[in-house]
LUMKOLGU-364571 format. One record per residue: residue number from 1; z, x, y of N, C-alpha, C in turn. Coordinates in Angstrom, 3 decimals. Atoms other than C-alpha are relative to their C-alpha. Layout:
// residues N
[NUM, [Z, X, Y], [Z, X, Y], [Z, X, Y]]
...
This chain:
// residues 68
[1, [1.057, -0.589, 1.324], [14.991, -24.010, 22.466], [0.034, 1.313, -0.450]]
[2, [0.100, -1.644, 0.638], [15.476, -20.540, 22.824], [1.551, 0.229, -0.848]]
[3, [-1.284, -0.046, 0.395], [19.245, -21.016, 21.789], [-0.077, -0.510, -1.918]]
[4, [0.390, 0.544, 1.271], [18.037, -23.007, 18.635], [-0.837, 1.373, -0.777]]
[5, [0.750, -0.893, 0.322], [15.434, -19.867, 18.211], [0.992, 1.155, -0.677]]
[6, [-0.787, -1.468, 0.578], [18.418, -17.086, 18.106], [0.868, -0.736, -1.071]]
[7, [-1.065, 0.589, 1.322], [20.620, -19.540, 15.570], [-0.832, 0.671, -0.835]]
[8, [0.783, 0.297, 1.201], [17.663, -19.561, 13.620], [-0.100, 1.737, -0.373]]
[9, [0.032, -1.552, 0.407], [16.750, -15.293, 13.809], [1.106, 0.293, -0.679]]
[10, [-1.196, -0.514, 0.090], [19.990, -14.921, 13.242], [0.267, 0.126, -1.368]]
[11, [-0.101, 0.668, 1.425], [20.191, -16.763, 10.108], [-1.264, 0.964, -0.904]]
[12, [0.830, -0.893, 0.524], [17.007, -14.807, 9.130], [0.590, 1.199, -0.008]]
[13, [-0.385, -1.665, -0.201], [18.313, -11.156, 9.882], [1.226, 0.103, -1.045]]
[14, [-0.981, -0.066, 0.973], [21.216, -12.180, 7.421], [-0.063, -0.116, -0.962]]
[15, [0.195, 0.466, 1.209], [19.672, -13.840, 4.630], [-1.134, 1.240, -0.243]]
[16, [1.042, -0.993, 0.526], [16.840, -10.975, 4.769], [0.942, 1.252, -0.655]]
[17, [-0.932, -1.007, 0.309], [19.804, -8.440, 4.942], [0.627, -0.176, -1.693]]
[18, [-0.599, 0.492, 1.508], [21.383, -10.096, 1.886], [-0.868, 0.124, -1.175]]
[19, [1.161, 0.210, 1.054], [17.978, -10.499, -0.108], [0.076, 1.779, -0.335]]
[20, [0.063, -1.373, 0.031], [17.721, -6.501, 0.517], [1.051, 0.535, -0.966]]
[21, [-1.032, -0.149, 0.523], [21.066, -5.985, -0.551], [0.408, -0.281, -1.621]]
[22, [0.261, 0.181, 1.037], [20.332, -7.721, -3.721], [-0.639, 0.942, -1.385]]
[23, [1.282, -0.602, 0.462], [17.419, -6.133, -4.307], [0.462, 1.611, -0.753]]
[24, [-0.230, -1.385, 0.117], [18.838, -2.611, -3.920], [1.256, 0.024, -1.463]]
[25, [-0.716, 0.240, 0.325], [21.537, -3.815, -6.095], [-0.330, -0.223, -1.705]]
[26, [1.123, 0.329, 1.500], [19.426, -4.976, -9.364], [-0.574, 1.204, -0.240]]
[27, [1.284, -0.956, 0.415], [16.792, -2.279, -9.184], [1.311, 1.494, -0.061]]
[28, [-0.888, -1.150, 0.300], [19.993, 0.666, -9.190], [-0.491, 1.145, 0.504]]
[29, [0.400, -0.998, -0.572], [18.598, 2.699, -6.509], [1.059, 1.001, 0.150]]
[30, [-1.001, -0.761, -0.398], [21.048, 5.674, -6.205], [0.009, 0.887, 1.072]]
[31, [0.337, -0.512, -0.674], [19.658, 7.712, -4.191], [0.441, -0.659, 2.246]]
[32, [-0.476, 0.810, -1.268], [21.621, 6.742, -0.676], [-0.889, 0.336, 1.262]]
[33, [1.078, 0.045, -1.180], [18.691, 8.311, 1.751], [-1.078, -1.129, -0.027]]
[34, [0.883, 1.283, 0.183], [16.439, 5.822, 0.225], [0.767, -1.321, 0.236]]
[35, [-0.799, 1.211, -0.397], [19.060, 2.897, 0.644], [-0.041, -0.078, 1.831]]
[36, [0.198, -0.061, -1.335], [19.282, 3.818, 4.299], [-1.090, -0.428, 0.706]]
[37, [1.360, 0.331, -0.371], [15.646, 3.898, 5.076], [-0.278, -1.404, -0.617]]
[38, [0.567, 1.362, 0.761], [15.024, 0.561, 2.904], [0.866, -0.454, 1.381]]
[39, [-1.180, 1.090, -0.987], [18.012, -1.253, 5.368], [-0.578, 0.558, 1.362]]
[40, [0.317, -0.407, -1.896], [16.769, 0.839, 9.111], [-1.096, -0.647, -0.268]]
[41, [1.482, 0.814, -0.294], [13.378, -0.354, 8.265], [-0.165, -1.699, -0.351]]
[42, [0.214, 1.218, 0.253], [13.715, -3.739, 7.047], [0.720, -0.143, 1.280]]
[43, [-0.494, 0.423, -0.833], [16.147, -4.358, 10.013], [-0.775, 0.271, 1.372]]
[44, [0.820, -0.043, -1.506], [13.978, -2.633, 12.652], [-1.338, -0.653, -0.014]]
[45, [1.169, 1.030, 0.262], [10.986, -4.852, 11.418], [0.422, -1.255, 0.501]]
[46, [-0.859, 1.489, -0.294], [13.381, -8.108, 11.725], [0.272, 0.090, 1.559]]
[47, [-0.264, 0.104, -0.969], [14.721, -6.710, 15.364], [-1.480, 0.038, 0.728]]
[48, [0.697, 0.088, -0.583], [11.523, -6.187, 16.436], [-0.949, -1.254, 0.236]]
[49, [0.883, 1.434, -0.066], [9.532, -9.455, 15.363], [0.917, -1.034, 0.870]]
[50, [-1.095, 0.861, -0.709], [12.602, -11.309, 16.766], [0.001, 0.121, 1.865]]
[51, [0.471, -0.372, -1.424], [11.894, -9.821, 20.130], [-1.210, -0.465, 0.655]]
[52, [1.606, 0.606, -0.165], [8.237, -11.001, 20.175], [0.154, -1.644, -0.185]]
[53, [0.351, 1.129, 0.088], [9.151, -14.176, 19.179], [1.172, -0.755, 1.040]]
[54, [-0.599, 0.630, -1.052], [11.981, -14.685, 21.674], [-0.664, 0.205, 1.277]]
[55, [1.077, 0.198, -1.377], [9.749, -13.578, 24.581], [-0.983, -0.762, 0.047]]
[56, [0.370, 0.554, -0.047], [7.432, -15.459, 23.591], [0.325, -1.753, 0.264]]
[57, [-0.386, 1.098, -0.129], [9.628, -18.461, 23.053], [0.998, -0.143, 1.780]]
[58, [-0.531, 0.185, -1.811], [10.917, -17.894, 26.845], [-0.983, -0.123, 0.858]]
[59, [1.141, 0.253, -1.019], [7.552, -17.955, 28.361], [-0.160, -1.138, -0.465]]
[60, [0.396, 1.904, 0.189], [6.951, -21.412, 26.720], [1.195, -0.586, 0.445]]
[61, [-0.987, 0.572, -0.213], [10.199, -22.571, 27.804], [-0.260, -0.189, 1.561]]
[62, [0.636, -0.281, -1.576], [9.573, -21.032, 31.565], [-0.847, -0.466, 0.650]]
[63, [1.327, 0.340, -0.338], [6.162, -21.882, 31.754], [-0.809, 1.283, 0.150]]
[64, [0.489, -1.412, -0.500], [3.754, -19.100, 32.230], [-0.229, 0.268, 1.780]]
[65, [0.166, -0.012, -1.424], [4.275, -19.124, 35.967], [0.666, 1.563, -0.042]]
[66, [-0.611, -1.393, -0.246], [5.741, -15.353, 35.454], [-1.187, 0.734, 0.180]]
[67, [1.101, -0.956, -0.262], [2.473, -14.069, 35.371], [-0.470, -0.054, 1.188]]
[68, [0.880, -0.013, -1.345], [1.323, -15.159, 38.906], [0.925, 0.526, 1.086]]
């Protein structure tokens, strides 16, 4: 289950990065600092949500016995 989730989240991260790249290409944003901020903010949000999904996925897979 966790390996399938890791594969899905990897595809999601690469897909969203491609969409951000296309967005920046279409809108012709020239400011490099703004581009870096958009990439950084997008990737940090994706990694945070991926970590949450993996944490709860591992809890569900192993059971809730970790809290006892």
